[in-house]
N, C-alpha and C positions, 0 to 999 in steps of 0.2 A: 505491499499499499506504498500511496504516497504521502511525505511528506509539506506539505505546505504553507504549514505555522513554523513558526521558526520559537528558539528560546531569545528573551527578550534582557537584555544586557542595561542596567540603566548609563555607562556610558556611551549608548549606541550614536552614532553619528546622527543618526537618521532621529533620535530622540530631538537633539539638539537644532534641527534644523526644523523639523514640526513644531517645537516648541516657538522657533521663531515669528512664526504667523500666527499666536496669540493662543494655540493651547494649552491646556496644563501638564503640567505632569504627569498625570495620572491619563488624559487623553492622548497624550503622544504615546504613551505606553503602550496602549489602547490600538494606539492608529500604526503602529510598527508591527502588531500581532502577525496580522497577513499579509505575507510577501505579494501578495498582487494588490490587496489596497493600498500598502503601502510604496509598491513602487509607482501607481497612480501617482500618489499625492506626492512624493517627492519630482515627478516630472510636472506637476502644476505648477509646484512652489518656485523649479527652478525656469520652466518654459515663462513664466508667467510674472517674476520676481515678486513674488508674493509677501515680503517677508515684508516690502513700504506700502502696502497697499491694503491691508488688512486692517477694517475700525474697530473690530474688539473680540471675544474670547467666540461670542456667539456665532460671529461669521467664519470665524477658523473653524468652528463646530461645524457648520452646513457644510466646510468643504471638503474636509477628513469626510463627509458625508455623500457627497459627492465621488470623490477618490473610490469609496463601497462600493457607492450599483456602478462605477466604469468598471469593476473591476469583476463583474457580475455579467457585464453586456458583451457583445460580440460585435466586433464592427463597426466601432464607435469611429468616425475619421479626427482628427487634432480638430479641425475648424469648428465644428460641431462641439466638441470636446470644452472650448472655446467661449463658445455664446455660451452655456451656460455657465460655463465662470460668472464671465461678466456679469450674465444678470444676478447674481449671487452680492460681486462685488458690488452693482448698482443699487443694493437693495431692495431686489424686484421681490428676491425669490427668500422668505423671512422665516420657512419652516421645511425640517425632511422633507414632509410629507410632498411638501412641493419642488423640490430639489428632485424624488424620484420620480416626479409627475415631467420632471423637464426632462431628465434622462432617458425618460420612456418617448418623450416625445419628439428627440431628434436619433433616437432608435430609428422610429418610421419614419421621418422627413428629411428630405434632402437639401441641402444647401443649395441657393439662397433660402432662409427659413420664414416663415411670415410671421413677423412678430406679433402683430393683432393676434390670430390663432395659437402662436406660441404662449401667451400671456391669456387666452382666455381658457385652453389646456392644465395651466398652471393654478391658477387660481390667481392672478396677478390684476393688482387693484379692486377686487370681489369686495362688492358692498351689499350691504342686506341688513336692514328693519328688524327690528324685532317682533314686530307688527306682522310683518313677512314672514319672518320665522315661525309666530304662530298659527298662523293660517295653514302654512304646511302641516306644522302638526294635528292639527284639528282634524284636518281629512284625514291625514293617517288613522287619528283614534277610529274615525266614523268608519273609514274603509276596512279597516283592520278590526274590526268590531271589540275592541278592548275592553274589558271587564272592571279592569278594577287598580286598586293600587296595586295588586300584589304583581300585575304586569308592567310595570315602571321599567323598571332594567332591561325588560325586552323591548319597549316603546321605543324608549333611548337608544338605542339599538338601531334598531328600525329607521329611526325616523333620521338618525345617520347616514345610512345609505342610501335615504331621498338624493337624485343627482343635483335638485339644486341648490341641496345643503351639505356640498361635498366640500366646501372651502367654508364654511359659515365657525362662528366659536364656539366651540366644543360648550364653554360654560353655557351663551345663550340658548344655544340649544336644550341644556339642559334645564334652562330657568325657562324656559316657555313648555318643555314638557311639566316641572312642576306645576305655572299656573294651567292649564289648560286640566290637569288630573285633579287643581281641589276645585276647578270649574266644572267639570261634571261628574266625580267622585265624592267632591265635600273633602276635610282636613283629615290628612292621613291619622292613621289612630296610632297610638306610642305604643311601641309593645312593654310587655309586663317587663317591671324592673327586674335587672338579677337579686336582689333580695327576695322579691315575693315568689321567682323560682326556685331560691335555694329553700325559701319555708314548705316549699310545694312536694321536691324533689332535695332533701339536706345534702350538703356538697356532693354536685355530679360529678367535678373531677377527682374527688376524693375518691368515689365506688369506681369512678373508670379505673382509674391506676390501683385501685383493691382490687378490680377484678384479674385487671391484668398482670395483678402478681399472681393470682391463685391459680390464672391457667396458663403461667411460665410454670409455674410447679407441678403441671399436672403430669401423671405418668406418660399419657398420648402428646403423640407431636403434633403439632398444627396441619403438619403433611397426611395424617390417618386418622384426623377427625375433619367433622362441618363439610364444609362445601368443598374440600379438596381432598378428602375421606370417604365423600359420596360419586367420584368421576369411574366413570368407565374401565374397564381392566383394558390392555392393548390388545387389540382386534375387537373389542366388543361395541367398535359402532357399525353399524349395519352399511351394507353396499350395494351397489345397481346391481353386481356380476361377484357371485362367492368368487372367481378367480380372483378378485381385484384383492380381498382379504390376504387371502393367501400371498400373495404377492408381496403385501407392504408384512405382513410378518414374516417372512423369508428374508425380507431385508433387515427387520430392526431384530430381528431373533426371541423375537419377541419384549423386547423393553421398551421403557417410554423413554419417547423422544418428544421433546419441546424445542421451541424458540423464542428469545426474545429478538422482535421488528421493529428496531425503533426510525423512525423516519430522520434520515442527517440535514434534518432544517433546524436546530438548534440546540440549545445545552439541555441536558438530563436535567428534572427537578427532582424532591424529594420526591412525588410522587411516585415517577417510575421506578423509585428503591422496591416498589412494591411488587411492579411486575415485573422486576430482573431477581428478587426473592422468591416468588413465585413460581416462574416460569425453573431457574436454573435450580432453585431449592429442589422442588418438587422430584425431578428427573434425577439430582441427585439422592436425595431419600429414597429413591428404588431403584437404585444402582442405572439408572439410563441416561442418556445424551441429550446436553441443550445444544442448539447453535446463536451465535450469534450471526442475526440476518437483517443488514441494511435493506430498508425498503427504498430503493433509491430509483425510482419511478417517475420522480418531479425534478429533472436538472436546473429550473429555472434558480430554485430557492435553496438547495443542496452546495455546500461549503467544505473541502478539506478539514478544513477545524473542526467541525461537527462529527465526524467518522472518527478523528484521533480522540477526538476525546468520551465520545460515549464509550470507547475500547478503554481508554486510560479507566474510563467508570465503573465500568462492568469486574474491572480485574481490581481497581481499587475496593471496592466494595467486596473482596475476596472469592470473585468466580474467575474459572478460566474456563473459554468458551470451549465447548468439542471441536467445531470448524467453525470460523467465520467465513458467511457464504454473502452476496449480494442478490439483492431481485434484478438486477442486470447481469449477471450471470445465466439467466434462464433467459434471455428477448428472445432469442433462437425458438426457443421450445413454446414459448407463449404466442410469439406469432404464427409458429404453426396451428397451434390449438386457436387461435382466433380464425385462423383460413376454415379450419374445420367446423368452428361453429356457424360458421355462414352458410360455409358448404350443405349443413344438413337443415338450414332455415331459423335456423337462430339467434342470427345478430344478421343487421343489416346499415349500410353506411346513409346516414341522415348528413345533409345541408341546411337547417333549421339554424337560427340564429341563437346566442346563449338563452335569451328570454323569452324564445317561442318554445326551445325545452323546456325551459323550469315552466313557462303556464302550459304547456299541453302534458307534463306530467301534474299537472293539477294540485303542486306544492301550495299552493294559495287557497283552492275550495278544496282539497280534497277529492278531487274525481280527475283520472287521468284521460286525456284522448289518445286518439291513434294520431301518431305522426306521418304526414302524407307519405315518405317515406318508407314506412315498415312492413309495407306488401310489392317492394319495387322485388323484380329477379334474383335469384339467387348469382346468375351469372355477373349482370350488371352490380351489384355490391361487392359482389369478387374484385372487378374492375377496377371498380371505385377505389377501394381500400388496396388495392395494387398498385393505385396513383395516390394514394395519401400516404402510402410506405415509400413511394419516388419523389417526393418532392411538389408533387403537384396543386395541392394547396397551400396556403397560407395558413396559421394558426387558428382556431375558430370557425374556419370555412368550409370543414369537415369531420363528424366524427362514427366510431362504429360501436352501434347502441348494442346489445341485446333485446332480443325478443323475447321479453318476457310471461309473463299474464296481467294483462292489465285490469284485469276481473278480481284480482287478489286483494285482500283490503291495506298489505301491507307496501308502505312506500319502495320499499328498496325490493320492490317486484316490478315496478314500469318502468322496463324497459332504460338501465343503468347502462353509461358508460363505457366503452370497453378500451374503448382507443381517445386519444386526442394527438392532432398533428402542432407540436412545438421545436420553435426555430432555434434551442438555446444546444449547444453541444456537452453532452454527458459529460463526465470525470473519468469515465472508465470506458466508455464507448465512442468517445468523443463524435466525429459528427457521422457515423455509420447510420443512424438511425432519422428521424424523420417522425417518426411516432412514438407514442411511448405510452406501456398501459398502464389503466389508472388500478386507485385500489382496490376495487371490487372488483376488477377481473385479475387480477394480481395474487392479492392475498391468498384465495383458497388455494391456487392452482399451484403456486411456491409451495405451501403449505403438503398440499399432493406429493409434487415431484420429489422434496425431502424427506417423505415420510412421517408425518409429523404426529404420531399418536393421540396428545392430547392439545389443540390449539387453544389456547389459554388466554383472553383478553377482558376488557373491561364491559360492563352491563352497558353503554352505549354504542356496539353493536351488535345487543340482543335482536334488533329487527334486520343485522344484516347475516345473521347464521341462516335464514330461508333462499337469501341468492347465490351465499355462500356454497349451501350443500346443490340449489338447481344447477348452479354453474357446471360444478364435477359433474355430476349425473349426467347435464347436457353433451358434454361431451366424452362420457363414459370412464372416467378415471377414478383412481382410489379417491375415495371421500374421507378426510380426515374429521371428526366431534369438534365442533367450537361449543365450548363451557363462557360462560361470562362471569366476572366477582366484582363488588364493587371497587370503585377505584378510591382512590387515597388523595385528603382534601386537610391541607391546614386552613384554621381560619388564621385571620389577623396576615394574609401577606395573598400575593399576586403569583399564580402559576404560569398563566397564559404567556407562551414564547411571545406574541404581537403586545402585551402589556409591558414583558420584561424588556423585549426590546423597546421600546420606546421608554422606558425607565434609566437603559443604556444611552441612547443614542440624543435624552435630554439634558442627560448630567444627571439625574436625579442621585443616579448611585456610578461606583468606579467601574464599571465594568461586567459582566457575567457573572462574573466570580467572588464579588462585592460581596463580604461577609452578612451584609444585612439580607442579602437576596435569599430565599434559598434553592435557587439552583443547586443538585451535585458537588458542581466542583467550587460555587460560595461554601457550604456548611463542609466541606474538605477543609478549604483554605482557614475557613476560622478555628481548625482545629477537632471538628464535632469527629470522632475514628467510625472508621464504619461499621465496627461493632456496634456499637450503641444504635447506631440507623437502621441494621437488620435487628437489633432486640428492638425496636419500638414497632418494626412492621410487623415483628410475629407476636410481640402480646398482644396485640389488636385483634388477631387473629384473621378469619380468610371468608368472606361470607358474600352470598351477592347484595347486601348492602352499601352504600358508600360510608366511608368513616370518614367524620365529618371532626376532625383532632380541634381542640385548641392547642395554641404551640407550650403554652404551659404544661400540659400533658407531655408531648415533646422533651423541650428539656428539662424539665425532671428525669425521661428516663437517661436521659446523658449524663446528668449526675449522678444517679445511680450508677452508672455504667464506668464511671471517673473514678467513684469513689474506691473503690480498691483496686484500683489497674496505673493508679499515677503517683508519683512522689508528691512531696509535700517540702515547698521550700517557704523558708523565711525571705517575705517581699513587704516594702515597704512603698507604696505609689507617691508619695506627697512627704518626701523627707522631711523632718525635722532635727535640727543637728542638737549630739546630746555629747557636754564633756565632764565626764564623770572625773571629779576633782579631786578625792581622795586613792585615782591611781596615779603610777608614775607614768610618765611621756612615753615612753617607751615600752609601757606595759602589755604582755599579749600574751592567753591560754588557748589552747587550743579546746574544741568543744567536740565530740564526737556525739553525733545526732542520727540516726535511721530516718532515709529516705520516707519511709512509711512506717508509723506507731504499727502498726497490728499488723503490715506485709513486711517477713525478711526478709524474702524472695528481692526487694529491690535494693538490699545493703544499706549501707550505713557510707557517712561521707564527715569530714571533720572541717569546722568551723572557726576563724579567731574570734577571740572574746575581747578588746581593746578601752584603752581609755576615750576617745571617741566615736561614739555609736550611734544613728541613726533612727529616728520613731517617727511613726506618721502624722501627722500635724494633726488628725482628729483625734489622737491619742490623747490628748491635751488640754486643755482650759482653765481659765484665769481661775473661773468662777466655780467654788467646789460645793459639794450638795449632798444630801445623805443618801440620796440613790444614783451618784454617780460613781465608780470604783477605779478607775481611772488616774491618768496622772494631772496634778495641780498642783500649785504651788503648798510646799510642806507636807505633799502625801507621797505615801510609799505605793510601787505598783511592783508587779513581778515581771520577769523576762522571759519570753516561751523559750525553754531550756539551756537558759543562763544559771550559772551556780548560786544569784544573789540578786533581793531585789535590790531598784533603787531608789531615791529620795527626791525633789525637787525641791532646791534650795534657793536660786535663783535663776531668773532671765535676763534674755536682752530683746528689745523692739525695736522695730525700722522706725527710725526719726521723723518719716514722711508721711506713712500707710500706718502706724501704732498698731503692726501686726508683730507677732514672736519669730524672732528669727534664730533664737541659740538658747538652749535647757543647761543651767548650772545643777548637776546631781550629782547626791553621793551614794556611796556604793554600799551597802547594807551587810557587810562581810564578817562582824562580829558583832557581840553578846547576843541576847535571845530577843530575835527579831520574830512579829508575829507573821505566820503566812498567808502574802496579800489575799484581797479579795480577787484580784484580776491579773490579767497576765496579758500582756501587749508585745507586738512585733517591732525587733532590730534587727538591724544590719552592722556589720563593723566597720570600720576603716582601717585597714591595713593595708599598707601600697606591698609591699615584698610578696603578697599573696592575689593582690590584685583586687581585695576587697574595697567596695564592695563593686559587684557587675552593677555596669548601669546603664540601663534601657534607655536608649534615646528615645522611644513612643511606647504605649500601651495604647490599643483601640479599645474602645467598649463601645461596644455597637448595642443599640436598642430598637426596637420595633418602628421600621420603615415606615408604618401607618397608625395612625392613630385609630380606628376602628375592629374590632377583631371582623368585619364583611366589607372590606374596599369598597366603595360605590362603582358604579360603571364609567362616572367621572374620576377614577382616583388619584388622580393629580391632585386634588383637593383636599385628599387625606395626607396625603405627603407630612410625618413627621418632622417637623425642619431641625430638632436636634436628635436625630438618630445617628448622630454619629460624635463620639468624643473622645478628643484626643487629649494625654496627659502624658507630659514630658518631664523626662528627669527622675523616674523610678530605678527604685535599688534592691537587689535581690543580694543571697547568699553564695560564694563562690562555687556551689555543688551545683550550680546552675551549669558550670562547664563539664563537669563530669557528665552528668544526666544526661547533656543536648548530645556528648560524644557518642555516648552510651546507646541512646533512642535511635540516632540516626545508624549507626554499626550494625544495630540487633534488626532494625526495618530491614538492610542490606542482605542481611543473613535468611534473616525469614523469605524475603522475594527471591532469593536466589536459588532457594529449595520450590519455591511454587515454579517459579520459569520451569527449570529443569526436569518436570515432570508434566509439564506441559507442550502439548502439542498447535497449543494457535498461536503462541507468542514466546520467545525469548528475551522481552526488553525487561530489566530489573529496573531502571533508572525513573519510568514512569507511574512507581508504586513506591517510588522514596521520594517525601519530598520535608521539605521544611518543618511540617505540621507534626510530623511526627514527634517532635520535641516537646510533650505537655504534661503540664505539672499543676498541682495546687498551690497555688502562691496561701502561703497556711493564713488561716479568716479574712481571705478576700475576694480570692474567684480563681477559676481554674485557667489557663493558658496555654498559646500555643504559638511555636516563632512561624513568624511570615513568611509568606514566599518572598519578600524584599527586603528581605532580613540580607546582609553580608557577615559570614560568619566564617572566615578563614578554617580555623582547625575541625569543621565538619567534614575538610576534603584531604586535613592531614594523615598520614600514618597514624594506626592505632596503636602503636605502644609510644606517639608524640603527648606529653600531657596537654591539654586541653588548655587553653587561655586566651584572651583580647587578645586580637593583631593591629595591627596599625590599619585601618581602610576597613572595622569592621563596623556594621551600624543594625543596633538590636531595635525590631518592634516586635510587638509582645499581640497577639489578641485574644479578648478575653471569648471564649470557648461557652460559658454561662456563667452566671453567679451564682455563690454557694447557695442550698435552701437556707430561709431566711430560720435561726432557732428562737424560739417565740420565749426561752429561758436563757437568753443569755442578760450575763450584766453588761447595762451602757459606760 
């Protein structure tokens, strides 16, 4: 498989070049990740002297978006590229959607371009009043027979699809829909408060967690009970001919064969982890095999980076595909099956427009009517299909449709499209094909070709099962059994690829792997262990019901997983210097401490205790009280794992702000000192040993959205304080030993895995800096960010790890610690 993405280095000259036009560091890095997009952007900058012409960061972002669109396009000449660029620089194109429309326009029009027509197609100068928007909304509500507030989200989406409102402000559209709903259905009724819900069903989250814990302790596996336990045995799926079953069993030897078939048009999100768990896990549990099959039938939306990321993510979660295949592997066979379908008079070539097809299929009125081409002679359809294959038609001028059953009540039996014309070259087959099969045609037939015993998918494809089986029987091939389970959704976030793409392109997040997202690459970067994700999915069980889970429950599973598996380090987020006056300047005492008090296998480390230490600024306050047990003037407090407590004797303040800048304390190492009521964090200053370890940046991620269910206008729900950056935290020197060991052990484990893998021998993709995880004692769980520079991680194992010149440490908070209601303040 090709490698179209590259490792990004912060000193890459292209990043400096991209920043010269106004892109931020993060966006410059993102722009450099795709070689094709980066090359297009570099050419635009060089050929049009953009460093001195771009007015602001937003305009720079639009130019980067232009480069991304150009990388996906084919055959746009330099003059046309320059035309679109100038419309951005002139301020005519002001959004990513407009830039995308501009690129599509020059793809299909030749120089000289019609300025007025271009402006119209791209929404330049578009203007519409709120009153006009309201008129369109009222007409839509009436025509669609909208019946109440429950249809608000669907209505907003439908109204936005009205051609006349394509370039209208999304906020104005939403306001108009709200106004129309109030007028038609009265004020929206408030949902019951959470408090009332709790009275009705006390602590639902706690109950759910308890239930999952109970399920996980059951003697039965999730693969042998419930939905998965009730699945048919291999060969138990009925066939149109007995010999098809025998051929299948001869190929599989009666074993379970499954597949995970993602579309390579985006990055996988946490919902996909359930599909991976179900397909790979079910096969593994029964001693079977699971394919990773890329459903690469739409070259217009597929990119090389997605192929790589999908494989890396599957392997990161702990699964090794039996084989890696592509739907495109079977394009020749699929074409022959399409021809056979026509020969049997069960498919025909249709020349209707997309709107005509949609109308004829009856999707708006619930009753289909035959296409005018439905009864054309078989020979004519064969000739037309050959003409489609040879490039005789442009996209949307001809489609091959299946001749199914228009009298059936299932819309998936209303003459689905089997093949369409696309002009885009395919990443694997290049320009060989001008026609590409649809999902509805491809999926079941490739399942058949690959002898899949259990075609497991989510319940959104229930209606597709009938057409799936119809097609296999129509060409008389082995028919796998499709079974559907409920998909996994997390509340408080978005998982739509379209919405995530908007968040990335509009700068709300810093790329698809921004730890505030719930893509799997984002969770990996945040430091979430793959085992915690699989534990979470397993605890939910598998059934036909959708799982809509609170983020808090997901995070609680992560905490439980980390609690007994990662080391604990002394760490101070906001250091306050402490001088212990009754210790000599050169005093140092070495303290041996376990990495985890309850997990001896994690080993021990040694840390210095000296005259100068750092405590967290939140562990000191000037005013004491009876219910406060940490440090204050004249008060004594314990230090975790240190030999003696300390008492504050005096302090310094900043003359300008009045903030406390330094404490002076006494070590209580003589006489009878009462055991302190509280113990606090500390880290010693000891230059010879490299203590403390200074953390250049600690990133704390909060929820990206303010509500549990982000509205369709999700941008309005963005939490402006979702990312907190803390500079100057310090940690104990045990960090270096832990970091080095974590990477070494991860490499050893990965090497052992790939040696037994038939699909991939790549070790490096399994080992990232996020393997370095720990609990900052009484602070939170943290992981090393991928942008960190830590030279010792690449050195020989026998070289003592320590900080090197040029190192830059960035920590990501994985999750906060579970709050302890009884903890002294």
